[in-house]
N, C-alpha and C positions, 0 to 999 in steps of 0.2 A: 504493500500500500504506500502511495506517495506521501510525502510530508504534508502536502496541501490537503489531501483527504483526511490525514490524521488530525490536522489542525481543526477540522470541522467536526469530526466524529470518531470516537474510539469505542467500538462495540463492547470489548471486554470490560472497559471501565463503566459502561452502562450496566453490565451484569454485576459489577461490584456494588452498585447502588442497592440492588435487591439483597445481596448478601448482608450489607450494612443494616438495612431496614429490618431484616429478619433477626439479626443479632439483637437489636434493640427490643424487638417483640419478645424474644426469649427472656431477656433481662427483666422485663416487666411482669412476667408470669413465672419466674423461676421458683416461687414458693410452691407451685403445684408439684414440683419434682421432689420436694423435701421428704415426703413419706415413702418414696420408692427407692431413693438413693441415699448414700451417706451425706451428711450435712455439708461437707466440703464441696460436693458436687453441686448442690443447690447454691452455695456461695459462689462457685465458679461460674455457673450460669447467670447468677445475679450481677456479675461484672461484665456481661455482654453489652452493656451500654457503650462499649468501645465502638459500636456502629456509628455513634455520633462523631467520634474522633475521625473515623474513616471518611465520613461526609465532609468534615472540616478540611482535612488534608486534601481531599479530592477537589473541593471548591477552590482552594488556594492554587492547586495545580491547573485546573481547567481555565479559570479566569485569566491566569497569567499566560497560559499556553495560547489562548485565543486572542488576547488583547495586547500583550506586552510589546510584541514587535511592531504593531501598528499604532501604538499609543502616541498620541499627541494631544495635550490637554487643551482642546478647543471646545467651544460651546456645542458645535454639531457633534463632535466625537462623544462628548459626555452625554448628550441627549440620546444618541443612538445606543450607547452603552446602557444607560438607565432604562430605556425603552425595552431592550432585550431582557434585562433583569426583571422588570415588572411583569413582562409577558410570561416569564418562566415561573416566577414564584407567587405572585400576588393573587391572580384570579381564584384558584382553588382554595387558597388559604382564606380569602375573604368570604367565599361562599360557604365553606365548612364552618368558619367561625360564626357567621350569621346563623347557620343551622344549629350550632351548639347553643347559642343564646336563645334561639327560638324554642329549643328543647327545654331550656331552663325556665322560660316564662310559662311553658305549659306544665312542666312537672315540678318546678321548684327544687330540682336536684342540686343540693349544696356543693356537689363536686365541681360544678361549673364556676361558681363564684368564690369558692372556699370560704363561705360565710360572710362575705362582704355585704354591707347593707345598701350598697349603691350599684346594682347590676349594670345600669346604663353607663356609668363611668368606667366600670371594669370592661365592658364591651368596647368602649372607645379605646382604652389602653391596649386591648387585644388587637383591634382592627389596625391600629397605628404602630404596632410592635413595641410600644413604649412599656408594656407590662414587664418586659425582660430586664428592666433596670431596677425593679422594686421587689424586694424579698417577699413582701406580702402578696404580690400579684403574679409572680413569675410563672406559676403553674396553674393559673386560672384559664377558663375557656378551653381550648385544645391544649391540654397541659404540656404535651411534648413539643408544642410549638414555640417554647422558649428558645429553642435552637435557631429559629428563623430570625429572631432579634439579633443573635450573634452573627448569623449569615449576612443580614442586611448591613450591619456595622462594617463587616469586611467589604461588602460590595461598594459601599460609599468610600471606604478607606483605600481600596485598591488603586484608584488613579493617583492618589497622593503617595502611596507606597511606591508605585512605578516611577513617579516624578522624582522622589528623593533618591531612589536607587539609580536612576539613569543620569539625572542632572548633577547630583551631588555625590554620587558613588557611595551612598550611605545605606546599607541594607541591614546588617546585623544589629545595629544600634537601635533600630526602630522598635522591635518587640520589647527591648529593655526599657525604653522610654514609655511605651504604652502600659507595661506592667507596673512601672514605678508610679505612673499617673493613677492607676487603680489603687495602689497602696495608699497614696496620699488621700484619695477620695474616701476610702474606708476610714482612715484615721480621722477625717473631718466629720463624715456623716454617720458613723456608728454611734455618735453621741447626739444625733439629731433624730427625733422620732417623726420621720416623714415617710410612713408606709414602707420602711425598710430600704429606702433609696441608698444604694451602695452600703447596705446594712451591716454586712459582716464579711470576713475574709473568705470563708468557705463558699458562700454564695457567689461572691464576685469572681473568685478563681475558677469556679466550675460552671457558672451559668451566665457569664457575660463575655463579650468579645475581649475585654481588657484583661481577663484572666486566661482566656483560651487562644489569644492571638498567635502564640508560638506555633500552634498546629497549622494555621493558615500560612505562616511564613515558611514553614518546612515545605508545604506544597508549592509555594511561590518559588522557593529556591530549586526544588526539583524541576519545575518547568523551565526556569532560567538555564539550568544545566543541560536539559534536553534540547532547548532551542539553540544553545551554543555548540553542543557536541554531537547532536543528532541521536539516532537510535542504535547505532553500532557501538560496540565496546570491546575491549581487549581482555578484561578480567573474566575468568571462567566460573567464578562463584555464581551459584544459582540463587539469584536475588529473590525470585518469587517465593520459593519454599523457605528460604532463610528468613525473609521478612515475615512470612505467615507464621512460622514457628515462634519468632520473637514477639509477635503480637500476643500470642497466647501465654508466653512467659510473663508478659506484663499483666495479663488477666489473672494469672495464678498468684502473682505478687499482691495484687489488690484483693484477691479472695482471702488472703491470709491476714489482712489487716482487721483490727477491731472496729466494730460499728459503734459510732457515737450518736446518741439521740440528739436531735430529731431526725438525723439522716438515716439512710437504710442500706448503705453499701460501703465497702471498704474504700471505694473511690474517694469518699468524703473525709478520709483521714489524711494527715499531713503527707505520709509516704504515698498514699493513694493519689493525692493531687499531683505530686512530683512525678510519679510513674505515668499517670494518665496524660498530663499536660506536656511533659518534656521528653519522655523516653518512648512512650507508645507511638507518638506521631513519627518518630524516626523509623521505627519498625514498619509502620504503614507506608512510609515513603520508599523504603527498600522493597517492600512488596509491590508497590506501584511501578517502581523502576524495572522490576522483573517482568511485570505484565507488559510494559512498553517495549522491552528489548529482548524478550525470550519467547520462544514458541512452545510453551508447555501445554500439557494436557489440561491443566487448570485454566489456562488462558482460553483454550479452545472451548472448554465447557462454558465459561462466562460469556463467550461471544455467540453461543447458540441462539437462534432466533427466539425460542420460547423464553430463555433466561433474559435475553435482551428486552423482550416485551415486559417481563416482570420488573426489570430494572427501570424501564420507562414509566411504569405505573407505581414504582416504589415510593415516590414522593407522596402520592395519595395514600398508599398503604401506611406510611409513617404517620400521616395526619389522622387516620381513622382507626388505627389498631388499638388505641386506648381512648376511652371516653364514652360518649353517649351511644355511639353505634355499637361498640363492643358490649355495653350494658344491655342494649336491646337484644342483641344476639344471645347473650348469656341468659337473659330472662326467657327468651324464646326456647332455648334448649331445656331449661328447667321445666317449662310448661310441657314440652314434648315428653320429658322424662316422667312427669306426673301422669300424663295421658297414657303412656305405655304401661305403667304399673296399674293404673285403673283398669286398663284393658285386660291385663294379666289376672287381676282379681276377678273380673267378670268371667274369664275363661276358667278360673280355678287352677292356674298353673303358677309355678314358682321359678320363673326364668329371669335371666339377667337382662337389663335394659341396655340398649346400645348408647344410652345417654347418661349412664350412672357413674362413669369414670371421668374425673376431672381432666386427666391428661388426654383422653380421647376427645372430649368435648373441645379442648383447646385446639386440637387438630382440625375438627370440624370448623371452628370459628376462623382458624387460619386460612383454610381453603375459601370460605365464604368471603372473608375480607379481601383476599386476592381477587376474587371474582368481581366484587364491588369496585375495587381499585382499577382493574383493567377496564371495566365498563365505563366508569367515570372518566378515565383517561381518554378513551376512544370517543366518547360522546360529548365531553365538556372540556377537559383540560387541553387536549391537543388542538381542537378547533379554535378555542379561545386564544391559545398561544399563537397560532398562525394568524388569526384575525388581528391581534394587536400588533404583531410584527409587520404586517402588510398594511396597517392603517397609517394615518398621518399623525398619530398620537406623539406628542413631543417634537418629532422631526418628520419631515416628509419622506415617505417610503420610496426607496430606490431599489428596483429589482436587481438581484445579483446576476452577474454574467453567467451564461450557461456553463455547466461543468463544475461550478462551485456550490457545494452543498450548504444548506442553511444550518446554522447552529442549532443543536438540539439540547 
């Protein structure tokens, strides 16, 4: 595949998106495995939040790989860049967030607002991504959507990162300055009772761009290396499997850490934060470098058309796998289980229900969530994405020359 084609689309990295989303899914329901496996296995699964780190490094790589060479900070360039980012991220997030708060106004489910007395204000914070700066609101609405605030901060910062790297040859100092800024903000606002704005170090280091910026910079540096040196290399080390192995070494280290309330994973301990924010992303970058430069069985699997489709719909899967849609599916399965046992009682038989096992129900829900995600991707996300890109929103649409694929 030519570099021009790669610059527009890398199928195996789309497959990686599905893998990352599924790892996050497992982490949120790791408690289901605690009764069937040793507790350390449940702890190990509970640290599969690493899918978020994979997303962050991937974002840093892709944004840099697509825009770094052509970057010139003009009004039209920035408008086109912003238009592409809005088309990719915002439509489905806005629709699903509105749906979540509609569900709240119908059911009064406290899981949406986390007990806040002003749901309209919370909805505004969610729609604008501002909730991600407040400890009190970061997991309201679509709880896992906190990571989109982090992503958006990177999207807005990327042109500045490129400018400083290119014009002033300053790259590695940037994440240091950003993290130092976060430390200062926590020292100031941890003593101010403003809904947890920069409220504590654990929150800021794990759930804001200012704490997670190093992961994006690792992705940025990987892209800069590939843009400079291409996809061929001399070293024979198998980066794909080495990086993959090191990723799960990091998972194991976090699984061994004590859990401190109110947090629920080893990630949220000091060693967990260091491992997740600074070592894991390097392992992820090694894995990506292998995907880019090696022709492994793993790469071919990730590039399969079906896996590619799951990767394309993984953004929606990530947004719906936890929250009100999952709740409705779970309630539906419980209702089916009750109906099956009622039928068995009527027949006078003592059989097992196909819905009585939590782990099996989780598989059912996983399959249904994927079906929902693919359907929403095909019917809503992809058409809206293309519509916005081909509209005159922010900047007049200019058709691409033939032979150049549109960014996906």
